[in-house]
C-alpha positions in Angstrom: 134.3 101.9 92.6 134.3 100.9 89.0 137.4 100.2 86.9 138.0 102.1 83.7 137.0 100.0 80.7 138.7 100.7 77.4 136.7 98.8 74.9 135.0 101.3 72.6 134.3 102.7 69.2 132.5 105.9 69.7 133.9 109.0 71.4 130.6 109.8 73.2 130.7 108.3 76.7 127.8 108.7 79.1 128.8 110.2 82.4 126.5 108.5 84.8 128.3 107.3 87.9 126.7 105.1 90.5 125.8 107.1 93.5 126.3 105.3 96.8 124.6 106.9 99.8 125.8 106.7 103.4 124.3 104.1 105.6 121.8 105.3 108.2 122.3 103.6 111.5 119.4 102.8 113.8 119.1 101.1 117.2 116.3 98.8 115.9 116.4 97.0 112.6 115.2 99.2 109.7 114.6 98.4 106.1 117.5 99.1 103.7 117.0 102.2 101.7 120.5 102.8 100.2 123.8 100.9 99.9 126.4 101.2 102.5 129.9 102.5 101.6 131.6 100.8 104.6 130.8 97.7 106.7 129.9 98.4 110.4 131.0 96.4 113.4 128.8 93.4 114.0 129.4 93.7 117.7 127.1 96.7 117.9 124.1 95.3 116.0 121.2 94.1 118.2 120.0 91.6 115.6 123.1 89.5 115.2 126.1 89.7 113.1 126.0 91.1 109.5 129.4 91.9 108.2 128.3 94.4 105.5 124.7 95.3 106.0 122.4 97.2 103.7 121.4 100.7 104.8 119.7 100.9 108.1 119.8 97.2 108.6 122.2 97.0 111.6 122.8 99.5 114.3 125.5 100.5 116.9 124.7 100.7 120.5 122.9 103.7 121.9 126.1 105.0 123.5 127.6 105.5 120.1 124.7 107.2 118.3 122.2 108.5 120.8 122.2 111.5 123.1 120.6 111.2 126.5 117.3 112.8 125.4 115.0 112.6 122.4 116.5 114.2 119.3 114.5 116.6 117.1 113.6 115.1 113.7 114.9 116.7 110.5 112.2 118.4 108.4 112.1 115.4 105.9 111.9 112.7 108.6 108.7 111.2 110.0 108.4 111.0 113.8 106.2 108.7 115.9 103.5 110.3 118.1 104.9 111.7 121.3 103.0 109.3 123.5 104.3 106.3 121.6 107.9 107.5 121.5 107.7 108.1 125.3 106.9 104.5 125.7 109.3 103.2 123.0 112.2 105.7 122.9 114.0 103.6 120.3 111.4 104.7 117.7 113.0 108.2 117.8 115.9 106.8 116.0 114.1 104.6 113.4 114.7 105.9 109.9 111.9 107.5 108.0 111.1 104.8 105.5 110.9 102.1 108.2 108.8 104.3 110.5 106.5 105.1 107.6 106.0 101.4 106.8 105.4 100.6 110.4 102.9 103.4 110.8 101.1 102.3 107.6 100.9 98.7 108.8 99.5 99.7 112.2 97.2 102.3 110.7 95.4 99.6 108.7 94.6 97.9 112.0 93.5 101.0 113.9 96.9 101.2 115.7 96.0 98.0 117.6 98.7 95.5 118.5 99.3 93.0 115.7 100.8 90.0 117.4 98.5 89.5 120.3 96.0 88.0 117.9 95.8 84.3 118.6 98.2 82.2 116.6 100.0 85.0 114.7 103.2 85.0 116.6 103.3 81.2 116.9 103.0 81.1 113.1 105.8 83.6 112.6 107.9 81.6 115.0 107.2 78.5 113.0 108.0 80.0 109.6 111.1 82.0 110.3 113.4 78.9 110.6 112.3 77.8 107.2 114.1 80.9 105.7 117.2 78.8 106.0 115.9 77.0 102.8 116.4 80.4 101.1 119.9 80.7 102.4 118.9 83.3 105.0 120.0 82.9 108.7 116.8 82.8 110.9 118.8 84.1 113.9 118.9 87.5 112.2 115.2 87.8 113.0 115.0 87.0 116.8 111.6 86.9 118.5 110.7 87.1 122.2 110.5 83.8 124.0 106.9 84.2 124.9 104.0 83.8 122.4 102.3 86.7 124.2 104.1 90.0 123.4 104.8 92.1 126.5 103.4 95.5 125.5 103.2 97.7 122.4 107.0 98.2 122.1 107.5 94.4 121.9 104.7 94.2 119.4 106.4 96.9 117.2 109.8 95.1 117.5 108.2 91.9 116.3 106.7 93.8 113.3 110.1 95.1 112.5 111.5 91.6 112.5 108.7 90.4 110.3 109.1 93.3 107.8 112.9 92.8 107.7 112.5 89.1 106.9 110.1 89.9 104.1 112.5 92.5 102.8 115.6 90.2 102.9 113.6 87.5 101.1 112.3 89.8 98.5 115.3 92.0 97.7 118.3 90.4 99.4 120.0 90.7 102.8 123.1 92.4 101.5 123.5 95.5 99.4 124.3 94.7 95.8 125.9 98.1 95.4 128.3 97.3 98.2 129.6 94.0 96.8 128.8 93.7 93.1 127.8 97.2 91.9 125.4 97.3 88.9 125.2 100.5 86.9 121.7 101.3 85.6 120.8 103.6 82.7 117.6 104.3 84.5 117.1 103.9 88.3 114.8 101.3 89.7 111.3 102.7 90.0 109.8 100.0 92.3 108.2 101.2 95.4 109.6 98.8 98.0 107.5 100.3 100.8 104.2 99.8 99.0 105.2 96.3 97.8 106.2 95.2 101.2 103.0 96.6 102.8 100.9 94.8 100.2 102.6 91.5 101.2 102.9 92.1 105.0 99.4 93.2 105.8 97.4 90.2 104.5 100.3 88.0 105.4 99.7 88.6 109.1 97.0 85.8 109.0 99.0 83.7 106.5 102.7 84.0 107.3 103.7 81.1 105.1 101.8 82.7 102.2 103.5 86.1 102.8 107.0 84.5 102.7 106.1 82.6 99.5 104.8 85.8 97.9 108.0 87.6 98.9 110.2 85.1 97.2 111.5 86.2 93.8 109.3 85.1 90.9 112.3 83.8 88.9 112.4 80.2 87.7 116.2 80.3 88.3 115.6 81.1 91.9 113.0 78.4 92.6 115.1 75.8 90.7 118.2 76.6 92.8 116.3 76.8 96.0 114.9 73.3 95.4 118.4 71.9 94.9 119.6 73.7 98.0 116.8 72.2 100.1 117.6 68.8 98.8 121.3 69.1 99.6 120.6 70.5 103.1 118.6 67.3 103.8 121.6 65.1 102.9 124.9 64.6 104.6 127.8 66.3 102.9 129.8 64.1 100.6 133.5 63.7 101.3 136.5 63.8 99.0 140.2 64.4 99.3 141.9 67.1 97.2 143.8 65.8 94.3 147.6 66.5 94.2 148.9 68.7 91.4 150.9 67.3 88.6 151.5 67.5 84.9 148.6 67.6 82.4 146.7 64.3 82.4 145.5 63.3 78.9 143.5 60.3 77.8 145.3 56.9 77.9 148.2 58.3 80.0 149.2 56.5 83.1 149.4 58.4 86.4 149.5 57.6 90.1 146.6 60.1 90.6 144.2 57.9 88.7 142.9 56.0 91.8 142.2 59.3 93.6 140.6 60.8 90.6 138.4 57.8 90.2 137.3 57.9 93.8 136.7 61.6 93.6 134.3 61.3 90.6 132.6 58.2 92.1 131.9 60.1 95.3 129.9 62.7 93.3 128.1 60.2 91.1 130.0 60.6 87.8 131.1 56.9 88.0 129.1 53.9 88.9 132.2 52.1 90.4 135.5 53.2 92.0 137.3 50.3 90.3 140.7 51.3 88.8 142.7 49.7 86.1 145.8 47.8 87.2 148.1 50.1 85.3 146.5 53.3 86.6 145.6 54.1 83.1 143.4 57.2 82.4 141.0 55.1 80.3 137.8 55.9 78.3 135.3 55.4 81.1 137.1 57.8 83.4 137.7 60.3 80.5 134.0 60.4 79.8 133.3 61.0 83.5 135.8 63.9 83.5 134.1 65.3 80.4 130.7 65.3 82.1 132.3 67.0 85.1 133.8 69.6 82.9 130.5 70.3 81.2 128.8 70.7 84.6 131.5 73.2 85.6 131.6 75.4 82.5 135.0 74.1 81.4 136.2 72.9 78.0 135.0 69.3 77.8 138.1 67.8 76.3 138.9 65.3 79.1 142.3 66.8 79.7 143.0 67.5 83.4 144.9 70.8 83.7 145.0 73.5 86.4 141.5 74.7 85.7 139.8 71.3 86.0 142.0 70.4 89.0 140.9 73.5 90.8 137.2 72.8 90.2 137.7 69.1 91.3 139.3 70.3 94.6 136.6 72.7 95.7 135.3 71.2 98.9 131.7 69.9 99.3 130.9 72.5 101.9 132.0 75.3 99.7 130.0 73.9 96.8 126.9 73.9 99.0 127.6 77.4 100.2 127.8 78.5 96.5 124.1 77.6 96.2 123.3 79.8 99.1 125.2 82.8 98.0 123.8 82.6 94.5 120.3 82.6 95.9 121.3 86.1 97.2 122.5 87.1 93.8 119.2 85.9 92.2 117.3 88.0 94.7 119.2 91.0 93.3 118.7 89.8 89.7 115.0 89.6 90.1 114.7 93.3 90.6 116.2 94.1 87.2 115.3 91.2 84.8 112.4 92.3 82.6 110.1 89.8 80.8 111.6 90.5 77.4 115.3 91.2 77.5 118.8 90.1 76.9 120.6 88.6 79.9 124.3 87.9 80.0 125.8 85.9 82.9 129.4 87.2 82.9 130.7 84.4 85.1 129.3 81.6 82.8 130.0 83.6 79.6 126.5 82.9 78.5 123.8 85.0 76.8 120.1 84.3 77.0 117.2 86.1 75.2 113.9 86.2 77.1 110.4 86.7 75.6 107.5 87.1 77.9 109.5 85.8 80.8 110.7 82.6 79.0 114.1 81.9 77.6 113.8 81.5 73.9 117.5 81.5 72.7 120.9 81.0 74.2 124.5 81.3 73.0 128.0 81.4 74.3 130.0 84.6 74.9 133.6 85.7 75.7 133.9 88.2 78.5 136.6 90.4 80.1 139.8 89.0 81.6 140.2 89.4 85.4 142.4 92.4 84.9 139.9 94.0 82.4 136.6 92.9 83.9 133.2 93.2 82.1 131.1 95.5 84.2 127.7 94.7 85.5 125.0 97.0 84.1 121.4 97.4 82.9 120.7 99.4 79.8 118.7 99.2 76.5 120.0 98.1 73.1 119.5 101.1 70.9 121.6 100.6 67.8 123.8 98.4 65.7 127.0 99.2 63.9 127.2 97.2 60.7 130.6 96.5 59.1 132.3 98.4 62.0 135.8 99.9 62.0 137.7 99.5 65.2 139.4 102.4 66.9 142.0 100.8 69.2 141.2 101.7 72.9 144.0 103.6 74.7 144.7 100.8 77.1 145.0 98.2 74.3 147.1 100.6 72.3 149.5 101.2 75.1 149.8 97.7 76.5 149.3 95.5 73.4 149.7 97.3 70.1 152.7 99.6 70.7 155.0 96.8 71.8 154.1 94.9 68.6 154.7 97.9 66.4 158.1 98.7 68.1 159.2 95.1 67.3 158.0 95.2 63.7 156.3 98.1 61.9 154.9 95.7 59.3 152.5 94.7 62.0 150.4 97.8 61.0 149.9 96.6 57.4 149.3 93.0 58.4 146.6 94.0 60.8 145.1 96.6 58.4 145.7 99.3 60.9 145.7 103.0 59.9 147.5 105.7 62.0 145.6 108.9 62.7 146.2 112.1 64.6 143.9 113.4 67.3 141.7 115.0 64.6 141.3 111.8 62.7 143.8 112.7 59.9 146.0 110.0 58.4 149.7 109.9 59.4 152.6 108.1 57.8 153.9 105.4 60.1 157.5 106.0 59.1 157.3 109.6 60.3 156.3 108.6 63.9 158.7 108.2 66.8 157.2 104.9 68.1 159.0 105.2 71.4 157.2 108.5 72.0 154.3 108.4 69.5 152.2 111.2 71.2 148.5 111.5 70.8 147.8 109.1 68.0 144.9 106.8 67.1 145.0 103.4 65.5 142.0 102.4 63.4 141.3 99.1 61.8 139.0 99.0 58.7 136.0 96.8 58.3 136.8 93.3 57.1 137.4 89.7 58.1 140.3 90.5 60.5 138.4 93.2 62.3 138.1 92.1 66.0 134.5 93.4 66.0 133.4 91.1 63.2 130.5 92.2 61.1 128.4 93.9 63.8 128.5 95.7 67.1 125.4 95.8 69.4 125.4 99.1 71.3 123.7 100.3 74.5 124.3 103.5 76.6 126.8 103.0 79.4 129.7 104.9 81.0 132.2 102.0 80.4 132.1 102.1 76.6 131.4 98.4 76.5 129.2 96.6 74.0 128.4 93.3 72.5 130.0 92.3 69.2 130.7 89.7 66.6 134.3 88.3 66.5 136.6 86.4 64.2 137.9 84.5 67.2 135.3 81.7 66.9 137.6 79.0 68.2 137.7 80.5 71.7 133.9 79.7 72.2 134.8 76.0 72.7 137.0 76.9 75.6 136.0 77.3 79.2 136.1 79.6 81.1 135.9 82.2 78.4 137.4 85.3 79.9 139.4 86.5 76.9 138.3 90.0 76.1 139.3 93.5 77.2 135.8 94.1 78.8 133.4 93.9 75.9 131.3 90.8 75.3 132.0 88.8 72.2 128.9 86.9 71.0 128.8 83.6 69.2 126.3 83.6 66.4 125.9 87.4 66.6 123.7 87.6 63.5 121.2 85.2 65.1 121.1 87.5 68.1 120.4 90.4 65.7 117.4 88.5 64.5 115.9 88.4 68.0 116.5 92.2 68.4 114.9 93.3 65.1 111.6 93.1 63.3 111.5 91.1 59.9 111.7 94.4 58.0 114.6 95.6 60.0 116.4 92.3 59.5 116.0 92.6 55.7 117.3 96.1 55.8 120.4 95.2 57.8 121.1 92.3 55.5 121.2 94.8 52.6 123.5 97.2 54.5 125.9 94.3 55.5 126.4 93.3 51.9 127.7 96.8 51.0 130.8 96.3 53.1 130.5 99.9 54.3 130.1 101.0 57.9 126.5 101.9 58.8 124.7 102.9 62.1 121.3 101.3 62.4 118.9 102.4 65.2 116.4 99.9 66.6 112.7 100.8 66.3 112.1 99.1 69.6 115.1 99.2 72.0 115.3 96.1 74.2 116.5 95.9 77.8 119.9 94.3 78.3 121.3 93.1 81.7 124.9 92.1 82.4 124.9 90.1 85.7 127.1 87.6 87.5 126.3 84.4 89.2 128.3 81.2 89.6 125.8 78.4 89.8 122.4 77.6 88.4 120.0 74.7 88.2 117.4 73.6 85.7 113.9 72.2 86.4 115.3 68.7 86.4 117.7 69.5 89.2 120.9 69.5 87.1 123.3 71.9 88.6 125.9 73.8 86.5 128.7 75.7 88.1 130.7 78.5 86.6 134.3 79.3 87.6 134.4 82.4 89.8 136.5 84.3 87.2 136.5 87.6 89.2 137.0 86.0 92.7 133.7 87.5 94.0 132.2 84.5 95.8 134.6 84.7 98.8 133.8 88.2 99.9 130.0 87.7 99.4 130.1 84.4 101.4 132.0 86.0 104.2 129.4 88.8 104.5 126.5 86.4 104.4 128.0 84.3 107.3 126.8 80.8 108.0 123.3 79.5 108.4 122.6 77.9 111.8 
């Protein structure tokens, strides 16, 4: 499921693979309990199409899963009372967590029907369509046509729809492990069952309040949702794709200038679609392009190349759908983001430090190329390597360094690279058959050319990735910034260090840095770090910033979410 990441210094690698459990399939909608390894046919799901559901969310028809009579429960499964299952046979196949939650909900009401109380079902019917403002499809939670439930089985089915809607709003409709796996040093400890019950029970008499409580408590989520609501209330803008062509630089003349002008005018970057007579790419249009580039995480140089052209040509409908699919990603993010932590958005190549739930510092990063992607993970920053040496990872050694050495062995001295055997003992470069070098290591000493800069920020993970300083400072002005072999290069890395350490620790690390020698420094208070991925965000003023989908993940996620009716 995960690619191998060769971006490391130490030889100790944590072996902690993500465990993906099989999906349990039920004839009635059940609350997800584990990620699904394979998508199930939407034709068999009674609640509507979901291409890749979380565990227990969608179900095949009874002919595929059920035998003619009731099935005995496994010792670790809960079963409904015999009298109830005789009336509602589908409950025999409801998974244990969902059945437990239903039983707890009804127990708090003396096992009385919940939806025959005057107004409850009508309120639920009124609120479910509003979930479209969160990017969820209300048709996934169908209710009976009548406001008077016909019997206990119908009442239970409505309760399942209600709980499922709360679950999807709180934790996401799709399984993150299925689409964008995130490795965690420690598993999530949240009790989803207890949390949902605490929302669902009092919410029976305030459905709108229950849905509001279920929404993630992230500023990012509420800002993006507000923008999405505004856009859904407006007609889609319209623009034509721009044709490809050579690089367009300021003051050049090009037949595409009228179309470019109209394109930027249609999205509000220009006050007028008027074009110069000579089709000149003039200063006003250049400034509009720079603003567009800033809002799409591109290098704001006014030059229109393939990257800018690609972002200009994304259709209005896809742009709107990006808002919706990133609401789903933010529902995932809300489960892992702690009030005081370091958050890296890999897609935007951006790092933010949070204190008490508020962003206090932000900087640019460089992340892994598409063929060497930066993994998504949650861990804790535990130590710094000061004045690091760099042991060239095997992939980089094989694909990058050996070809250079074969062309010119002086590459080793120019790059301050030392050749070592597998035991770490120095070898003479002239004694090595570079066509078949065997089990060798290359190590670069600490210094200004070291690709790790002056400091490495380490956190346990099985991918051997880390944050680090870099001498490649010029690349931070680019966009997108997918340049590394998987690790995260940090602009102003020493300022990030200041946010990680106490004043006394900062003074001590300053002393160690001045020695020029390699030192390992452990943090007195490890800080959570989260590497996540989302491709659009909004601020509290409604400004929307997109990030190029550098790892091509938006398409599969959008296909799985389907459309909102």
